C-alpha positions as a Markdown table, in Angstrom:
| # | Residue | x | y | z |
|---|---|---|---|---|
| 1 | Met | 18.8 | 5.2 | -15.0 |
| 2 | Asp | 19.1 | 7.3 | -18.2 |
| 3 | Ser | 18.7 | 5.1 | -21.3 |
| 4 | Thr | 17.8 | 7.9 | -23.8 |
| 5 | Gly | 19.9 | 10.9 | -22.8 |
| 6 | Glu | 16.7 | 12.9 | -22.1 |
| 7 | Val | 17.3 | 12.9 | -18.4 |
| 8 | Ser | 20.9 | 14.0 | -18.8 |
| 9 | Thr | 19.9 | 16.9 | -21.0 |
| 10 | Phe | 17.3 | 17.9 | -18.3 |
| 11 | Val | 19.9 | 17.7 | -15.6 |
| 12 | Glu | 22.2 | 20.0 | -17.6 |
| 13 | Lys | 19.5 | 22.6 | -18.0 |
| 14 | Leu | 19.0 | 22.6 | -14.3 |
| 15 | Gly | 22.7 | 23.4 | -13.8 |
| 16 | Leu | 23.2 | 20.1 | -11.9 |
| 17 | Asp | 25.7 | 18.5 | -14.2 |
| 18 | Gly | 28.6 | 19.3 | -11.9 |
| 19 | Arg | 26.8 | 17.7 | -9.0 |
| 20 | Arg | 26.1 | 14.4 | -10.8 |
| 21 | Val | 27.8 | 11.2 | -9.7 |
| 22 | Glu | 27.6 | 8.0 | -11.7 |
| 23 | Ala | 27.1 | 4.7 | -10.1 |
| 24 | Ser | 30.1 | 2.5 | -9.4 |
| 25 | His | 30.7 | -0.3 | -11.9 |
| 26 | Leu | 29.8 | -2.6 | -9.1 |
| 27 | Ala | 26.2 | -1.5 | -9.5 |
| 28 | Arg | 26.0 | -3.7 | -12.6 |
| 29 | Arg | 26.0 | -6.8 | -10.4 |
| 30 | Arg | 22.6 | -7.7 | -8.9 |
| 31 | Tyr | 21.9 | -10.5 | -6.4 |
| 32 | Ile | 18.9 | -12.7 | -6.1 |
| 33 | Val | 18.3 | -14.9 | -3.0 |
| 34 | Arg | 18.0 | -18.6 | -3.8 |
| 35 | Asp | 18.1 | -21.4 | -1.3 |
| 36 | Gly | 18.8 | -18.7 | 1.4 |
| 37 | Glu | 21.9 | -17.3 | -0.2 |
| 38 | Pro | 22.5 | -14.3 | -2.5 |
| 39 | Arg | 23.4 | -15.4 | -6.0 |
| 40 | Ala | 24.6 | -13.0 | -8.8 |
| 41 | Met | 22.3 | -12.5 | -11.7 |
| 42 | Pro | 24.1 | -13.4 | -14.9 |
| 43 | Ala | 25.3 | -10.3 | -16.8 |
| 44 | Ser | 26.6 | -12.0 | -20.0 |
| 45 | Pro | 25.9 | -15.1 | -22.1 |
| 46 | Leu | 28.9 | -16.8 | -20.6 |
| 47 | Ser | 27.8 | -16.1 | -17.0 |
| 48 | Phe | 24.3 | -17.2 | -17.9 |
| 49 | Val | 25.6 | -20.6 | -18.9 |
| 50 | Ser | 27.5 | -21.1 | -15.7 |
| 51 | Thr | 25.1 | -19.4 | -13.2 |
| 52 | Arg | 23.8 | -21.3 | -10.2 |
| 53 | Leu | 20.7 | -19.0 | -10.1 |
| 54 | Phe | 18.8 | -20.9 | -12.8 |
| 55 | Ser | 18.6 | -24.6 | -13.5 |
| 56 | Trp | 19.5 | -26.1 | -16.9 |
| 57 | Arg | 15.7 | -26.5 | -17.6 |
| 58 | Ala | 15.2 | -22.8 | -17.1 |
| 59 | Lys | 18.2 | -21.9 | -19.3 |
| 60 | Ala | 16.7 | -24.1 | -22.0 |
| 61 | Ala | 13.4 | -22.4 | -21.7 |
| 62 | Leu | 15.0 | -19.0 | -22.2 |
| 63 | Leu | 16.8 | -20.2 | -25.4 |
| 64 | Ala | 13.5 | -21.6 | -26.7 |
| 65 | Glu | 11.7 | -18.3 | -26.1 |
| 66 | Pro | 12.0 | -16.9 | -29.7 |
| 67 | Trp | 10.0 | -19.9 | -31.1 |
| 68 | Arg | 7.0 | -19.5 | -28.8 |
| 69 | Pro | 3.9 | -18.0 | -30.4 |
| 70 | Pro | 2.7 | -14.6 | -29.2 |
| 71 | Gly | -0.4 | -14.3 | -27.0 |
| 72 | Asp | -3.8 | -13.1 | -27.9 |
| 73 | Pro | -3.5 | -9.3 | -28.7 |
| 74 | Asp | -7.1 | -8.8 | -27.5 |
| 75 | Glu | -6.6 | -10.3 | -24.1 |
| 76 | Glu | -5.0 | -8.3 | -21.2 |
| 77 | Glu | -2.5 | -10.4 | -19.4 |
| 78 | Ser | -0.8 | -10.3 | -16.0 |
| 79 | Val | 2.9 | -10.0 | -15.7 |
| 80 | Ala | 3.0 | -13.5 | -14.2 |
| 81 | Ser | 1.0 | -15.1 | -17.0 |
| 82 | Phe | 3.1 | -13.4 | -19.6 |
| 83 | Val | 6.4 | -14.5 | -18.2 |
| 84 | Arg | 5.2 | -18.0 | -17.4 |
| 85 | Arg | 4.0 | -18.4 | -21.0 |
| 86 | Arg | 7.2 | -17.0 | -22.6 |
| 87 | Leu | 9.9 | -18.0 | -20.1 |
| 88 | Gly | 8.5 | -20.5 | -17.6 |
| 89 | Gln | 7.8 | -20.7 | -13.9 |
| 90 | Glu | 11.4 | -20.6 | -12.7 |
| 91 | Phe | 12.1 | -17.3 | -14.4 |
| 92 | Leu | 9.0 | -15.9 | -12.9 |
| 93 | Asp | 10.0 | -17.1 | -9.4 |
| 94 | Tyr | 13.6 | -16.1 | -9.5 |
| 95 | Ala | 13.9 | -13.2 | -11.9 |
| 96 | Val | 10.6 | -11.4 | -12.5 |
| 97 | Asn | 8.9 | -11.9 | -9.1 |
| 98 | Pro | 11.7 | -10.3 | -7.1 |
| 99 | Phe | 12.1 | -7.6 | -9.7 |
| 100 | Val | 8.4 | -6.7 | -9.5 |
| 101 | Gly | 8.8 | -6.7 | -5.7 |
| 102 | Gly | 11.7 | -4.3 | -5.9 |
| 103 | Val | 10.2 | -1.9 | -8.5 |
| 104 | Tyr | 6.5 | -1.9 | -7.6 |
| 105 | Ala | 6.5 | -3.6 | -4.2 |
| 106 | Gly | 3.8 | -5.5 | -6.1 |
| 107 | Asp | 2.4 | -8.9 | -7.2 |
| 108 | Pro | 3.1 | -10.1 | -10.7 |
| 109 | Glu | -0.1 | -12.1 | -10.7 |
| 110 | Ala | -2.1 | -8.9 | -10.3 |
| 111 | Leu | 0.0 | -6.4 | -12.3 |
| 112 | Ser | -0.9 | -5.8 | -16.0 |
| 113 | Val | 2.1 | -6.3 | -18.3 |
| 114 | Glu | 0.6 | -3.8 | -20.8 |
| 115 | His | 0.3 | -1.0 | -18.2 |
| 116 | Gly | 3.0 | -1.9 | -15.7 |
| 117 | Phe | 5.7 | -2.9 | -18.2 |
| 118 | Pro | 4.7 | -1.5 | -21.5 |
| 119 | Arg | 8.2 | -2.0 | -23.1 |
| 120 | Leu | 8.2 | -5.7 | -22.3 |
| 121 | His | 4.7 | -6.0 | -23.7 |
| 122 | Ala | 5.7 | -4.1 | -26.9 |
| 123 | Leu | 8.6 | -6.5 | -27.5 |
| 124 | Glu | 6.3 | -9.4 | -28.1 |
| 125 | Arg | 3.7 | -7.3 | -30.0 |
| 126 | Glu | 6.2 | -5.8 | -32.4 |
| 127 | His | 8.8 | -8.6 | -32.7 |
| 128 | Gly | 7.0 | -11.8 | -31.6 |
| 129 | Ser | 9.8 | -12.5 | -29.1 |
| 130 | Leu | 11.4 | -10.9 | -26.1 |
| 131 | Leu | 14.9 | -11.9 | -27.1 |
| 132 | Arg | 14.5 | -11.1 | -30.8 |
| 133 | Gly | 13.0 | -7.7 | -29.9 |
| 134 | Ala | 15.6 | -6.8 | -27.4 |
| 135 | Leu | 18.4 | -7.7 | -29.9 |
| 136 | Lys | 16.8 | -5.7 | -32.7 |
| 137 | Arg | 16.2 | -2.6 | -30.5 |
| 138 | Arg | 19.8 | -2.7 | -29.3 |
| 139 | Asn | 21.2 | -3.0 | -32.8 |
| 140 | Ala | 18.8 | -0.3 | -34.2 |
| 141 | Ser | 19.7 | 2.2 | -31.5 |
| 142 | Gly | 23.4 | 1.6 | -31.5 |
| 143 | Ala | 23.4 | 3.4 | -28.1 |
| 144 | Pro | 25.3 | 2.4 | -25.0 |
| 145 | Arg | 23.5 | 1.0 | -22.1 |
| 146 | Gly | 21.8 | 3.6 | -19.9 |
| 147 | Lys | 23.9 | 4.8 | -16.9 |
| 148 | Met | 22.6 | 5.0 | -13.4 |
| 149 | Phe | 23.4 | 8.2 | -11.6 |
| 150 | Ser | 22.5 | 10.3 | -8.6 |
| 151 | Phe | 23.9 | 13.6 | -7.0 |
| 152 | Leu | 26.4 | 14.3 | -4.3 |
| 153 | His | 23.6 | 14.7 | -1.7 |
| 154 | Gly | 21.1 | 12.4 | -3.3 |
| 155 | Leu | 18.1 | 12.9 | -5.5 |
| 156 | Gln | 16.8 | 15.6 | -3.2 |
| 157 | Glu | 19.1 | 17.9 | -5.1 |
| 158 | Leu | 16.9 | 17.4 | -8.2 |
| 159 | Val | 13.8 | 18.4 | -6.3 |
| 160 | Asp | 15.5 | 21.4 | -4.8 |
| 161 | Ala | 16.7 | 22.6 | -8.2 |
| 162 | Leu | 13.2 | 22.3 | -9.7 |
| 163 | Ser | 11.6 | 24.2 | -6.8 |
| 164 | Arg | 14.2 | 26.9 | -6.3 |
| 165 | Pro | 12.9 | 29.3 | -9.1 |
| 166 | Leu | 9.4 | 28.8 | -7.9 |
| 167 | Glu | 9.9 | 29.7 | -4.2 |
| 168 | Ser | 7.9 | 33.0 | -4.4 |
| 169 | Ala | 5.0 | 31.5 | -6.3 |
| 170 | Val | 4.6 | 28.2 | -4.4 |
| 171 | Arg | 2.2 | 28.3 | -1.4 |
| 172 | Leu | 2.8 | 25.3 | 0.8 |
| 173 | His | 0.3 | 24.0 | 3.4 |
| 174 | Ala | -2.7 | 25.5 | 1.4 |
| 175 | Arg | -6.0 | 23.6 | 1.7 |
| 176 | Ile | -8.2 | 23.9 | -1.4 |
| 177 | Thr | -11.9 | 24.3 | -0.5 |
| 178 | Ala | -13.4 | 24.8 | -4.0 |
| 179 | Ile | -12.5 | 24.6 | -7.7 |
| 180 | Arg | -14.9 | 26.2 | -10.1 |
| 181 | Arg | -14.7 | 26.5 | -13.9 |
| 182 | Arg | -15.6 | 30.0 | -15.2 |
| 183 | Glu | -16.0 | 31.0 | -18.9 |
| 184 | Thr | -12.4 | 31.7 | -19.5 |
| 185 | Ser | -10.7 | 30.9 | -16.2 |
| 186 | Trp | -10.6 | 28.8 | -13.1 |
| 187 | Glu | -11.6 | 30.1 | -9.7 |
| 188 | Ile | -9.8 | 28.5 | -6.8 |
| 189 | Glu | -10.8 | 29.0 | -3.2 |
| 190 | Tyr | -8.2 | 27.9 | -0.6 |
| 191 | Trp | -7.2 | 28.4 | 3.0 |
| 192 | His | -3.7 | 29.6 | 3.6 |
| 193 | Ala | -1.7 | 31.3 | 6.4 |
| 194 | Gly | -4.8 | 31.6 | 8.5 |
| 195 | Ala | -7.1 | 33.2 | 5.9 |
| 196 | Met | -9.5 | 32.2 | 3.2 |
| 197 | Arg | -8.4 | 33.3 | -0.3 |
| 198 | Cys | -9.9 | 33.2 | -3.8 |
| 199 | Glu | -8.0 | 33.7 | -7.0 |
| 200 | Leu | -8.4 | 33.2 | -10.8 |
| 201 | Phe | -6.1 | 31.0 | -12.9 |
| 202 | Ser | -5.9 | 30.2 | -16.6 |
| 203 | Ala | -5.5 | 26.4 | -15.9 |
| 204 | Val | -5.5 | 23.8 | -13.2 |
| 205 | Val | -2.7 | 21.3 | -13.1 |
| 206 | Cys | -3.0 | 18.2 | -10.8 |
| 207 | Ala | 0.1 | 16.1 | -10.1 |
| 208 | Val | -0.9 | 14.7 | -6.8 |
| 209 | Pro | -1.4 | 11.2 | -5.4 |
| 210 | Ala | -4.6 | 9.4 | -6.4 |
| 211 | Thr | -6.3 | 9.7 | -3.1 |
| 212 | Ala | -5.7 | 13.5 | -3.0 |
| 213 | Leu | -6.9 | 13.8 | -6.6 |
| 214 | Ala | -10.1 | 11.9 | -5.8 |
| 215 | Arg | -10.9 | 14.3 | -3.0 |
| 216 | Leu | -10.3 | 17.6 | -4.8 |
| 217 | Pro | -13.5 | 19.8 | -4.5 |
| 218 | Phe | -14.4 | 20.3 | -8.1 |
| 219 | Glu | -17.8 | 22.0 | -8.3 |
| 220 | Asp | -18.6 | 19.9 | -11.4 |
| 221 | Leu | -20.4 | 16.6 | -10.7 |
| 222 | Ala | -19.1 | 14.9 | -13.9 |
| 223 | Val | -15.4 | 15.7 | -13.2 |
| 224 | Ser | -15.8 | 14.7 | -9.5 |
| 225 | Asn | -17.3 | 11.4 | -10.4 |
| 226 | Gln | -14.6 | 10.6 | -12.9 |
| 227 | Leu | -11.8 | 11.5 | -10.6 |
| 228 | Arg | -13.4 | 9.7 | -7.6 |
| 229 | Leu | -12.7 | 6.4 | -9.4 |
| 230 | Val | -8.9 | 6.7 | -9.0 |
| 231 | Ser | -9.3 | 6.4 | -5.2 |
| 232 | Gln | -9.7 | 2.6 | -6.0 |
| 233 | Ile | -6.0 | 2.4 | -7.2 |
| 234 | Glu | -4.1 | 0.2 | -4.8 |
| 235 | His | -1.1 | 1.7 | -3.0 |
| 236 | Pro | 0.5 | -0.8 | -0.7 |
| 237 | Pro | 2.5 | 0.4 | 2.3 |
| 238 | Val | 6.3 | 0.3 | 2.2 |
| 239 | Val | 8.9 | 1.1 | 4.8 |
| 240 | Ser | 12.6 | 1.9 | 4.0 |
| 241 | Val | 15.1 | 1.0 | 6.7 |
| 242 | Phe | 18.6 | 2.4 | 6.4 |
| 243 | Met | 21.2 | 0.7 | 8.5 |
| 244 | Gly | 24.9 | 1.6 | 8.9 |
| 245 | Tyr | 27.5 | -1.0 | 9.8 |
| 246 | Arg | 31.2 | -1.1 | 10.4 |
| 247 | Arg | 32.7 | -2.6 | 7.2 |
| 248 | Glu | 34.3 | -5.4 | 9.1 |
| 249 | Asp | 30.9 | -6.4 | 10.6 |
| 250 | Val | 29.4 | -7.4 | 7.3 |
| 251 | Ala | 30.7 | -10.6 | 5.8 |
| 252 | His | 29.4 | -10.2 | 2.3 |
| 253 | Pro | 31.6 | -8.2 | -0.1 |
| 254 | Leu | 28.7 | -5.9 | -1.1 |
| 255 | Asp | 30.0 | -5.9 | -4.6 |
| 256 | Gly | 26.8 | -4.9 | -6.4 |
| 257 | Phe | 23.6 | -2.9 | -6.6 |
| 258 | Gly | 21.9 | -4.9 | -3.9 |
| 259 | Leu | 19.8 | -8.1 | -3.5 |
| 260 | Leu | 16.2 | -9.0 | -4.1 |
| 261 | Val | 14.2 | -11.7 | -2.2 |
| 262 | Pro | 11.8 | -13.8 | -4.3 |
| 263 | Glu | 8.5 | -14.5 | -2.7 |
| 264 | Val | 9.2 | -18.3 | -2.9 |
| 265 | Glu | 12.1 | -17.7 | -0.5 |
| 266 | His | 9.6 | -16.6 | 2.3 |
| 267 | Gly | 11.8 | -13.8 | 3.6 |
| 268 | Arg | 10.6 | -10.9 | 5.6 |
| 269 | Ile | 12.1 | -8.1 | 3.4 |
| 270 | Leu | 11.6 | -7.2 | -0.3 |
| 271 | Gly | 15.2 | -6.4 | -0.9 |
| 272 | Thr | 18.3 | -4.4 | 0.1 |
| 273 | Leu | 20.3 | -1.7 | -1.7 |
| 274 | Phe | 24.0 | -1.7 | -1.1 |
| 275 | Ser | 23.8 | 2.1 | -1.0 |
| 276 | Ser | 27.4 | 2.9 | -0.1 |
| 277 | Ser | 28.7 | 0.5 | -2.8 |
| 278 | Met | 26.8 | 2.4 | -5.5 |
| 279 | Phe | 27.5 | 6.0 | -4.8 |
| 280 | Pro | 30.2 | 7.9 | -2.7 |
| 281 | Gly | 29.3 | 9.7 | 0.5 |
| 282 | Arg | 26.6 | 7.4 | 1.6 |
| 283 | Ala | 28.5 | 6.2 | 4.7 |
| 284 | Pro | 31.5 | 7.4 | 6.7 |
| 285 | Glu | 34.9 | 6.0 | 6.1 |
| 286 | Gly | 35.2 | 2.4 | 7.3 |
| 287 | His | 31.4 | 2.0 | 7.3 |
| 288 | Val | 28.8 | 0.8 | 4.9 |
| 289 | Gly | 25.1 | 1.8 | 4.4 |
| 290 | Leu | 22.3 | -0.7 | 3.5 |
| 291 | Thr | 18.8 | 0.4 | 2.6 |
| 292 | Thr | 16.2 | -2.3 | 3.0 |
| 293 | Phe | 12.6 | -2.2 | 1.9 |
| 294 | Val | 9.8 | -4.0 | 3.8 |
| 295 | Gly | 6.1 | -4.6 | 3.1 |
| 296 | Gly | 4.4 | -4.0 | -0.3 |
| 297 | Val | 1.6 | -6.1 | -1.6 |
| 298 | Arg | 3.5 | -9.2 | -0.5 |
| 299 | Gln | 3.7 | -8.5 | 3.3 |
| 300 | Pro | 1.9 | -5.4 | 4.3 |
| 301 | Glu | 1.7 | -6.7 | 7.9 |
| 302 | Trp | 5.4 | -6.1 | 8.5 |
| 303 | Thr | 4.9 | -2.3 | 8.0 |
| 304 | Gln | 2.5 | -2.2 | 10.9 |
| 305 | Val | 5.0 | -3.1 | 13.6 |
| 306 | Asp | 6.7 | -0.4 | 15.7 |
| 307 | Asp | 10.2 | 0.9 | 14.8 |
| 308 | Glu | 12.1 | -1.1 | 17.3 |
| 309 | His | 10.5 | -4.4 | 16.2 |
| 310 | Leu | 10.9 | -3.6 | 12.6 |
| 311 | Ala | 14.6 | -2.7 | 13.0 |
| 312 | Arg | 15.1 | -6.0 | 14.8 |
| 313 | Ile | 13.5 | -7.9 | 11.9 |
| 314 | Val | 15.6 | -6.2 | 9.3 |
| 315 | Ala | 18.8 | -6.7 | 11.2 |
| 316 | Gln | 18.0 | -10.4 | 11.5 |
| 317 | Glu | 17.4 | -10.7 | 7.8 |
| 318 | Leu | 20.6 | -8.9 | 7.0 |
| 319 | Thr | 22.5 | -11.2 | 9.3 |
| 320 | Arg | 21.0 | -14.2 | 7.6 |
| 321 | Leu | 21.6 | -13.1 | 4.1 |
| 322 | Leu | 24.7 | -10.9 | 4.3 |
| 323 | Gly | 26.4 | -12.0 | 7.5 |
| 324 | Ala | 25.8 | -8.6 | 9.0 |
| 325 | Gly | 26.6 | -8.0 | 12.7 |
| 326 | Lys | 25.0 | -5.2 | 14.8 |
| 327 | Pro | 24.2 | -1.9 | 13.1 |
| 328 | Val | 25.6 | 1.3 | 14.5 |
| 329 | Tyr | 22.9 | 3.5 | 12.9 |
| 330 | Thr | 19.3 | 3.0 | 11.9 |
| 331 | His | 16.9 | 5.4 | 10.2 |
| 332 | Ile | 13.3 | 4.4 | 9.3 |
| 333 | Arg | 11.0 | 6.1 | 6.8 |
| 334 | Arg | 7.4 | 5.0 | 6.3 |
| 335 | Trp | 5.2 | 5.3 | 3.2 |
| 336 | Pro | 1.6 | 4.2 | 4.2 |
| 337 | Arg | 0.5 | 4.5 | 0.5 |
| 338 | Ala | 3.7 | 4.1 | -1.5 |
| 339 | Ile | 3.4 | 3.0 | -5.1 |
| 340 | Pro | 0.3 | 2.9 | -7.4 |
| 341 | Gln | -0.3 | -0.6 | -8.7 |
| 342 | Tyr | -0.9 | -0.8 | -12.4 |
| 343 | Thr | -3.1 | -3.9 | -12.1 |
| 344 | Leu | -5.3 | -5.7 | -14.6 |
| 345 | Gly | -8.0 | -3.4 | -15.8 |
| 346 | Tyr | -5.9 | -0.3 | -15.2 |
| 347 | Ser | -7.1 | 1.3 | -18.4 |
| 348 | Arg | -10.4 | 2.3 | -16.7 |
| 349 | Phe | -8.4 | 4.7 | -14.5 |
| 350 | Lys | -6.5 | 6.2 | -17.4 |
| 351 | Glu | -9.8 | 6.6 | -19.3 |
| 352 | Ala | -11.4 | 8.4 | -16.3 |
| 353 | Leu | -8.5 | 10.9 | -16.2 |
| 354 | Ala | -8.7 | 11.5 | -20.0 |
| 355 | Ala | -12.5 | 11.9 | -19.7 |
| 356 | Ala | -12.1 | 14.5 | -16.9 |
| 357 | Glu | -9.6 | 16.5 | -18.9 |
| 358 | Ala | -11.9 | 16.4 | -22.0 |
| 359 | Ala | -14.9 | 17.5 | -20.0 |
| 360 | Val | -13.4 | 20.8 | -18.9 |
| 361 | Pro | -10.8 | 22.6 | -21.0 |
| 362 | Gly | -7.8 | 23.8 | -19.0 |
| 363 | Leu | -7.7 | 20.8 | -16.6 |
| 364 | His | -4.4 | 18.9 | -16.8 |
| 365 | Ile | -3.6 | 15.7 | -14.9 |
| 366 | Gly | -0.3 | 14.1 | -14.3 |
| 367 | Gly | 1.5 | 12.2 | -11.6 |
| 368 | Asn | 2.9 | 8.6 | -11.2 |
| 369 | Leu | -0.6 | 7.1 | -11.4 |
| 370 | Arg | -0.7 | 7.8 | -15.2 |
| 371 | Asp | 2.6 | 7.5 | -17.1 |
| 372 | Gly | 4.9 | 5.3 | -15.0 |
| 373 | Ile | 6.5 | 5.3 | -11.6 |
| 374 | Ser | 10.2 | 5.7 | -12.2 |
| 375 | Val | 12.1 | 9.0 | -11.8 |
| 376 | Ala | 12.8 | 9.0 | -15.6 |
| 377 | Gln | 9.2 | 8.3 | -16.4 |
| 378 | Cys | 7.9 | 11.0 | -14.1 |
| 379 | Leu | 10.3 | 13.6 | -15.5 |
| 380 | Ala | 9.3 | 12.7 | -19.1 |
| 381 | Ala | 5.6 | 12.8 | -18.1 |
| 382 | Gly | 6.1 | 16.2 | -16.4 |
| 383 | Arg | 7.6 | 17.7 | -19.5 |
| 384 | Arg | 4.7 | 16.4 | -21.6 |
| 385 | Leu | 2.3 | 17.9 | -19.0 |
| 386 | Ala | 4.0 | 21.2 | -19.1 |
| 387 | Ala | 3.9 | 21.2 | -22.9 |
| 388 | Ser | 0.1 | 20.6 | -22.9 |
| 389 | Val | -0.4 | 23.5 | -20.4 |
| 390 | Leu | 1.6 | 25.8 | -22.6 |
| 391 | Ala | -0.3 | 24.7 | -25.7 |
| 392 | His | -3.6 | 25.5 | -23.9 |
| 393 | Ala | -2.3 | 28.9 | -22.7 |
| 394 | Ser | -1.3 | 29.9 | -26.3 |
| 395 | Ala | -4.5 | 28.6 | -27.9 |
């Protein structure tokens, strides 16, 4: 999703504009499971009035939101507590809980609204109300809604375009054995292509997962201790299961982005993307592709079963929710440590990263453990990181 135009500008600079494909208008429709059936999320005030997804009591709670007092600015609040206070339990159960499950594979009771959803947190802090703040921001920007897009062969094209100019400089499968700070440079010892090597660099940039960052062999006790803390960041396991079906074997019209399953519905999946409905080329003619996510904080045990068992579970859930028959194709991808959880107290991890950078000039730390987990957030954070590296080099 590109809501500011920054991502589109970046894509143009990479020469990928001609490869870009925008999501179908169907992607605007999102489904939430309630009482065992997918129900469309309201996309307009009129559809909100008539929707069967929320009760009249929940609708009244939303309309009353602008008159609720803001929370204590000095108290860190979970996403669940924040939503319950401003919108009520039903909106937490059937809007925010499934959304958090889809984005973070996380638990709104544990996630920090300040760190996990800073824009939502800022609406109350700046405007005293979510509805008032959203309306003012929309009117102030005058910008159209952000558009979702991908590429002809998927987001891998973005990674390929970024890495292509660096091919001669990147050394894959290298194992770092020591990182030492010298007076005006950094000395890196590493094992690569069957030999031990040692080189000097002007800066060290770390954009690796938290567990890898915590294990980096800095020969500086203070930095090592600060970075070791990030190993405590929770990363729940997630499995993606892509299934292909003949179009006539799926009863649901698949006229949307996908569906999410709230925790209160006790399903065995987090949600399913209607992949072939969103972008062209995701399934052969006469077929559809569905990408289902399993596990997360909610149900990590389902990620531990073997591929055959897991495929059977997902197929059963898609039959129950979408009227799907027997899949003709299945591909499973496992992520044992998938998404960093921005839980309550997450500021201690960000403070540790800042302290490590301050302790030794020329150390720069990025990655999705610091500035957000979405593609747009990671791209923006990467550009800020690059700017700080350039500023250090020219100092």
